Structures are given as C-alpha cells and as structure tokens.
KOLDOBA-362333 format. One record per residue (C-alpha): x, y, z; residue in three letters; residue number from 1. Coordinates in nm, 2 decimals. Last residue first. Layout:
<sites>
site east X, north Y, up Z, res ala, n NUM
...
</sites>
This chain:
<sites>
site east 1.45, north 5.54, up 0.37, res arg, n 157
site east 1.26, north 5.68, up 0.67, res glu, n 156
site east 0.97, north 5.79, up 0.45, res ala, n 155
site east 0.93, north 5.44, up 0.31, res gln, n 154
site east 0.92, north 5.29, up 0.65, res arg, n 153
site east 0.67, north 5.55, up 0.77, res val, n 152
site east 0.45, north 5.49, up 0.47, res val, n 151
site east 0.46, north 5.11, up 0.52, res ala, n 150
site east 0.37, north 5.15, up 0.89, res ser, n 149
site east 0.08, north 5.37, up 0.80, res gln, n 148
site east -0.05, north 5.13, up 0.54, res thr, n 147
site east -0.02, north 4.84, up 0.79, res phe, n 146
site east -0.22, north 5.04, up 1.05, res gln, n 145
site east -0.48, north 5.14, up 0.78, res leu, n 144
site east -0.53, north 4.78, up 0.68, res ala, n 143
site east -0.57, north 4.69, up 1.05, res asp, n 142
site east -0.84, north 4.96, up 1.09, res ser, n 141
site east -1.02, north 4.83, up 0.78, res leu, n 140
site east -1.03, north 4.48, up 0.94, res thr, n 139
site east -1.15, north 4.62, up 1.27, res leu, n 138
site east -1.42, north 4.81, up 1.09, res ala, n 137
site east -1.53, north 4.49, up 0.92, res thr, n 136
site east -1.53, north 4.31, up 1.26, res leu, n 135
site east -1.75, north 4.59, up 1.40, res ala, n 134
site east -1.99, north 4.58, up 1.10, res gly, n 133
site east -2.02, north 4.20, up 1.13, res thr, n 132
site east -2.10, north 4.23, up 1.50, res val, n 131
site east -2.36, north 4.51, up 1.44, res thr, n 130
site east -2.52, north 4.33, up 1.14, res arg, n 129
site east -2.55, north 4.02, up 1.36, res thr, n 128
site east -2.72, north 4.22, up 1.64, res ala, n 127
site east -2.97, north 4.36, up 1.39, res glu, n 126
site east -3.04, north 4.02, up 1.22, res pro, n 125
site east -3.09, north 3.81, up 1.53, res trp, n 124
site east -3.23, north 3.47, up 1.42, res val, n 123
site east -3.16, north 3.46, up 1.04, res ala, n 122
site east -2.85, north 3.68, up 1.07, res arg, n 121
site east -2.73, north 3.45, up 1.35, res ala, n 120
site east -2.75, north 3.15, up 1.12, res gly, n 119
site east -2.57, north 3.33, up 0.84, res val, n 118
site east -2.31, north 3.46, up 1.08, res phe, n 117
site east -2.26, north 3.12, up 1.24, res thr, n 116
site east -2.24, north 2.95, up 0.89, res thr, n 115
site east -1.98, north 3.21, up 0.80, res val, n 114
site east -1.78, north 3.12, up 1.11, res ile, n 113
site east -1.80, north 2.74, up 1.05, res trp, n 112
site east -1.68, north 2.77, up 0.69, res val, n 111
site east -1.42, north 3.03, up 0.80, res ser, n 110
site east -1.25, north 2.78, up 1.04, res leu, n 109
site east -1.12, north 2.56, up 0.76, res cys, n 108
site east -0.97, north 2.87, up 0.57, res phe, n 107
site east -0.84, north 3.02, up 0.89, res pro, n 106
site east -0.66, north 2.70, up 0.98, res cys, n 105
site east -0.54, north 2.67, up 1.34, res ser, n 104
site east -0.88, north 2.57, up 1.49, res ile, n 103
site east -0.96, north 2.31, up 1.22, res leu, n 102
site east -0.62, north 2.14, up 1.22, res glu, n 101
site east -0.61, north 2.13, up 1.60, res gly, n 100
site east -0.96, north 2.00, up 1.61, res leu, n 99
site east -0.86, north 1.72, up 1.37, res thr, n 98
site east -0.54, north 1.64, up 1.56, res glu, n 97
site east -0.67, north 1.65, up 1.91, res arg, n 96
site east -0.88, north 1.34, up 1.95, res gly, n 95
site east -0.58, north 1.11, up 1.89, res pro, n 94
site east -0.26, north 1.31, up 1.92, res glu, n 93
site east -0.06, north 1.45, up 1.63, res glu, n 92
site east -0.09, north 1.81, up 1.76, res arg, n 91
site east -0.21, north 2.04, up 1.48, res pro, n 90
site east 0.04, north 2.28, up 1.33, res ser, n 89
site east 0.09, north 2.65, up 1.42, res glu, n 88
site east 0.20, north 2.97, up 1.26, res asn, n 87
site east 0.16, north 3.26, up 1.49, res leu, n 86
site east 0.01, north 3.61, up 1.44, res glu, n 85
site east 0.07, north 3.96, up 1.58, res ala, n 84
site east 0.24, north 4.06, up 1.26, res pro, n 83
site east 0.23, north 3.78, up 1.01, res ala, n 82
site east 0.37, north 3.45, up 1.13, res gly, n 81
site east 0.60, north 3.36, up 1.41, res pro, n 80
site east 0.70, north 3.00, up 1.47, res gly, n 79
site east 0.59, north 2.64, up 1.45, res asp, n 78
site east 0.37, north 2.66, up 1.76, res val, n 77
site east 0.21, north 2.33, up 1.86, res asp, n 76
site east -0.17, north 2.28, up 1.84, res thr, n 75
site east -0.47, north 2.13, up 2.02, res phe, n 74
site east -0.44, north 2.22, up 2.38, res pro, n 73
site east -0.28, north 2.56, up 2.29, res ala, n 72
site east -0.55, north 2.67, up 2.04, res arg, n 71
site east -0.77, north 2.86, up 2.29, res val, n 70
site east -0.46, north 2.99, up 2.48, res pro, n 69
site east -0.31, north 3.12, up 2.15, res arg, n 68
site east -0.60, north 3.37, up 2.11, res thr, n 67
site east -0.38, north 3.67, up 2.19, res val, n 66
site east -0.11, north 3.56, up 1.94, res thr, n 65
site east -0.37, north 3.57, up 1.66, res ala, n 64
site east -0.37, north 3.29, up 1.40, res lys, n 63
site east -0.68, north 3.07, up 1.40, res ala, n 62
site east -0.92, north 3.27, up 1.62, res ile, n 61
site east -0.83, north 3.62, up 1.50, res leu, n 60
site east -0.77, north 3.50, up 1.15, res arg, n 59
site east -1.12, north 3.34, up 1.13, res ser, n 58
site east -1.27, north 3.65, up 1.29, res leu, n 57
site east -1.12, north 3.88, up 1.03, res lys, n 56
site east -1.21, north 3.68, up 0.72, res phe, n 55
site east -1.56, north 3.61, up 0.84, res thr, n 54
site east -1.61, north 3.98, up 0.92, res ala, n 53
site east -1.49, north 4.07, up 0.57, res thr, n 52
site east -1.72, north 3.82, up 0.40, res ala, n 51
site east -2.02, north 3.90, up 0.62, res thr, n 50
site east -1.98, north 4.28, up 0.57, res leu, n 49
site east -1.93, north 4.24, up 0.19, res ala, n 48
site east -2.23, north 4.00, up 0.17, res leu, n 47
site east -2.45, north 4.25, up 0.36, res glu, n 46
site east -2.34, north 4.53, up 0.13, res trp, n 45
site east -2.41, north 4.32, up -0.18, res pro, n 44
site east -2.76, north 4.23, up -0.07, res gly, n 43
site east -2.84, north 3.93, up 0.14, res pro, n 42
site east -3.12, north 3.70, up 0.03, res ser, n 41
site east -3.42, north 3.75, up 0.25, res asp, n 40
site east -3.44, north 3.57, up 0.58, res pro, n 39
site east -3.67, north 3.27, up 0.63, res arg, n 38
site east -3.93, north 3.39, up 0.87, res pro, n 37
site east -3.85, north 3.38, up 1.24, res arg, n 36
site east -4.08, north 3.17, up 1.46, res gly, n 35
site east -3.85, north 3.12, up 1.76, res ile, n 34
site east -3.85, north 2.75, up 1.70, res arg, n 33
site east -3.80, north 2.78, up 1.33, res arg, n 32
site east -3.49, north 2.99, up 1.36, res arg, n 31
site east -3.36, north 2.76, up 1.64, res leu, n 30
site east -3.42, north 2.44, up 1.43, res ala, n 29
site east -3.23, north 2.59, up 1.13, res thr, n 28
site east -2.94, north 2.69, up 1.35, res trp, n 27
site east -2.93, north 2.35, up 1.51, res gly, n 26
site east -2.94, north 2.17, up 1.17, res ala, n 25
site east -2.64, north 2.37, up 1.06, res val, n 24
site east -2.45, north 2.27, up 1.37, res tyr, n 23
site east -2.56, north 1.90, up 1.33, res gly, n 22
site east -2.42, north 1.90, up 0.98, res ala, n 21
site east -2.10, north 2.06, up 1.11, res phe, n 20
site east -2.07, north 1.79, up 1.37, res gly, n 19
site east -2.11, north 1.52, up 1.11, res ala, n 18
site east -1.84, north 1.69, up 0.90, res met, n 17
site east -1.61, north 1.71, up 1.20, res ala, n 16
site east -1.67, north 1.34, up 1.28, res gly, n 15
site east -1.59, north 1.25, up 0.92, res leu, n 14
site east -1.27, north 1.46, up 0.94, res his, n 13
site east -1.17, north 1.28, up 1.26, res gly, n 12
site east -1.23, north 0.94, up 1.11, res gly, n 11
site east -1.04, north 1.02, up 0.79, res his, n 10
site east -0.73, north 0.83, up 0.88, res ser, n 9
site east -0.40, north 0.99, up 0.77, res arg, n 8
site east -0.24, north 1.15, up 0.47, res leu, n 7
site east 0.03, north 1.41, up 0.56, res gly, n 6
site east 0.30, north 1.23, up 0.37, res pro, n 5
site east 0.15, north 0.98, up 0.12, res phe, n 4
site east 0.13, north 0.61, up 0.17, res thr, n 3
site east 0.14, north 0.34, up -0.09, res thr, n 2
site east 0.00, north 0.00, up 0.00, res met, n 1
</sites>
C-alpha cells in the first residue's frame, strides 16, 4: 500500500463533517422554534460585511497571538507568522489532531464562522449586522495600520 505524507485516517474529518451538519441543523431548528421567517437573500453590502467579518474572525481565532490559549491544547507553535500572528500545526494526538487542524486553519474555520453569521442573521439580524460591521471596521483599521507602517518605513529610507 502506498502512503503519502500528511495523509491519515479520515475518522476525525468524518466526525467534524457530522458535527457541522448538526450545527447547521441546530441553527435551522432555532430559527423555526422562535418563529423567524426565512431571511431575504443578502444584498451586496451584507455580503461584503459578512465576508470581511468572516475573514477577520477566522484570522483572530486561528492565528492571533492573543487567542493562542484557545488553540494551545490542540496545536504546537511552528514560529511567528504575520504581525501579531503565529504559525501552528495540529498536535498529532488522537482526539486533538482534527480539532487542531480546524482551529489553526483560517480557511477551515471560515466555513464554521460564515455559517454562524448566516444562522445568526436569520435569528438576530440587527445584532449580527452590528457584529459583522464591527469586525469589518477592525479589518479596515488593521489595513490602515499596515499602510501607516509602510508609509513611515518608506519615509525613513
């Protein structure tokens, strides 16, 4: 049998997929239980807010140094990443590897986060708009911080 580096049992991934299906079902049940109508399709502004907020929250959870304690039981630090971020890899321990992979990968985590925003928008639209707006403002603020740093570096040359 041929093996490939990084390829392992799919049991953890199947569990994560089952958990995700349950998570989506939970949001659907909550919306129905409280009697909220099906939400309208989001407009371009709502999509932009949700996409930007998903990007920011997935990076905060998966990469930020300040959220390292949440990831610590499931990941090992490989080294520094982007400013105020860490690069990590999942611990190769049964029961921790899949969660470590999920919680340290902003791309993997973003599926869960966007589902949270979509579900929350269906149940609490105003509050969700406030949260996605705040995370979007934080993302723009970070972009301005990086721009300012680049301008200062250029001026000092």
